[in-house]
N, C-alpha and C positions, 0 to 999 in steps of 0.2 A: 406666753412663754412659761413653761413649767420650771419652777424653782427647785433646785436640789436641796431640800431641807431634811434634816435628820434630827430625831430625838436623841438626846444624850443626857448623861448625868455627870455633874461636876462635883468633885469632892470639896465639901465645905467644912466649916469649923464644927458643925453639929450633925454632920452626915451628908448624904448626897443631895445635890440641888438639881431639880428637874429643869432641863433647858432645851431649847431648839437652836440648831446651828445651821447656818448657811456658810459653807466654806469659802465661797467667792471664787474669784479668778486671780491668779498671781499676776503682778505687774512686772514687766521687764523693760529695760531700757539699755539697748546694746549689750545684752547678755547679763546685765546687772539688775538687781532688784530695784525697781523704781522708788523714788522718794515718797510716792503716794501709797505706801504700804500701810494703810490705816485700817484698823478693825473697829467695829461698831458694837457697843453694848447698850441695850435698851432696858430701862428699869420701870417696873409697873407701879400702879397706884397702891394705896394703903390696903393691906390684907384685911384689916378689921372692917373695911367698908366694901369688901368684895373684890378688891383689886387682885388681878392675876395677869400673867403674861399673855392671856387670851384676849385682853381688852383690844378693841378695834384699833385705837391709836397706836398701841404698842406693836401690834401685829403688822399694821400697814407701814410704819416707819422702818421697822426691822426688815421686812420683805423688800421694800423699795431699795434700801441700801444693798441688800444681798443681791438683788436683781441687777444692780449696777456693778457688781463684781467685788464688793467689799465683804470680807469675812464678818459675819454678823451673828450676834447672840441675843436672844431674849431668854429670860429665866424666871423661875418662881422663887421668891424669897422663902426662907425657912418656914415650914408649917403650911405652905400653900401648895395645893395640888399634891403631887407625890414628893415634894421636897421635904426632907426630914427635919426634925427639930420643932421648935415652937417660937412664937413671936419674940423678937429681941428688943422691942420698943425703940427701934432706930439703931442702937449700938450694934445689935446682932446683925441687922440687915447690912450695915456698913461692912462688917466682916465677911458676909456673903459676897458682896460686890467685889471686895478685894480678892477673894478666892477666884471669882470669875475673871477678873483682870489678869491674874497670874496664869490662869488656864489659857487665855487667849494669847498672851505674850510668849508663853513657853510651848505652845502647840506648834504643829507643823503647818501653819497657815501663812507664814511670811509676814506676820504682823509685828511691826516695830513701834507703832504709835496707836493710841486708842482715843476715840471720841465717845464720851458718855452722853446718852440722851435719856433724860428722865422725865416721867409724866407724873404730876401731882406729888404724892409721897415719894415716888421714884426720883423726882427732881431734887428733893431734899437730900436723899441718900446719895444720888449720883454726884451732885455738886460738892458734897462734903468729903469725897474721897479723891478729888482731882489732885490735891497737893501731895497725896501719898505716893504718887508715881511720876517720875520725870516723863515717862512715856505717854501719859495722858495729856493730850494737846489742848483740851478744852471741853466745854459741855454745852448742851442745849437743855434749858429748863422750860418744860411745857406746864403751864398752869401751876406754878410753884405756890403752895399754900403757906405763906410766911408765918402765920400764927400757930401752925400745927406743932412744929418742933423748933422753936426759935433759937435754941442753943447751937444749932448747926449752921445758922446764917453766916457767922464769921468765917467758917471754913469754906464757904462759897465765894468769899471775897479774894479770889486769886487773880494773878496778873496773866492769865491765859484767856484766849478768846471765849466769850460766853454769850449766849443768845437766850433772852427771856421772851416767851410767847404766851399770850393769854387772850381769852375773849372778854369783851367788856360786860358780858352777862354772867360771868363766873360767880357761882353762889357759894364758893369756899374761900374766896378772897376778893379784893377789889382792885380796880385800876390805880386808885390813889395810894394804896399800900405798896403795890408793885413799884410805882414811880418813886416813892420814898426810899425803898430798899435799893432800887436800881441806881439811884444817885450815889449811894454809898459804895457801889461796886467800882473797883479800879478798872481802868481800860486795859485791854480792848474789850468792848462790850457793845451789844446791840439789843434792840427791843422792838417788838411788833405786837400791836394790839388789834384784834379782829372784832369789828362791830357785829353785834347780833349773835355772838357765839358764847355758849355757856361752858361749864367745866368739863363736859363730856364730849364736846366736839362732834356730836352726832350729825352726820351729813357733811361735815367740814373736814374730814380726815384727808381728803385729796389735796386741798389747798394748803393745809397745815404741812403735809409732807413736801409739797412743792416748795414751800417757803423755806423749810429746813435745808433742802438740797441746794437751793439758790445761795443761801448763806454759807453753807459748807464749801461750795465751789469757789466762792469769793474769798474765803479765808484760808483754805488749804489747797494750794495748787501744786 
């Protein structure tokens, strides 16, 4: 099935942000917008380690939700690809994500709620802005590297659904660190650790995406 994907630019704090958009399909229930009017934003790994929205994990998660009918966006943080500006050391990237959230909520997509899905550095940034919007209903953190920017960990400790996923061969963090930080997270929360999977999820993108969809369907009906 061909996905109707389009390249767009979103106005950010330091210039345009390069993005890809799948508009999805509107949900209707007896002529009214259905309660499942959720949009998806997927955040990519650290730019200084080559992270972009083209990473296979980012692309597959975004396209899977888009194919299911959810308005979905993946985007490049400032200074990546054709996104304008330069690295913001985390603080600037949070501003970028806030701009993308506003774009999705204020666009003609029927989006009233947002789920943030972040991978690696994107998990840090994504989870840190969840409390900035009542409309953000929760987040998925894939391979969250807790030691990278630890000052943002408290902002991830929100009382919204959250799902932490990692492989037990991750070379940027460890299962023991994840479990320690997970215990500090308030409920609702879930965790899944995949055996034999490293930080890059090569060859495991399908099972990762299926796991996220299963969790999503059980939390947001």
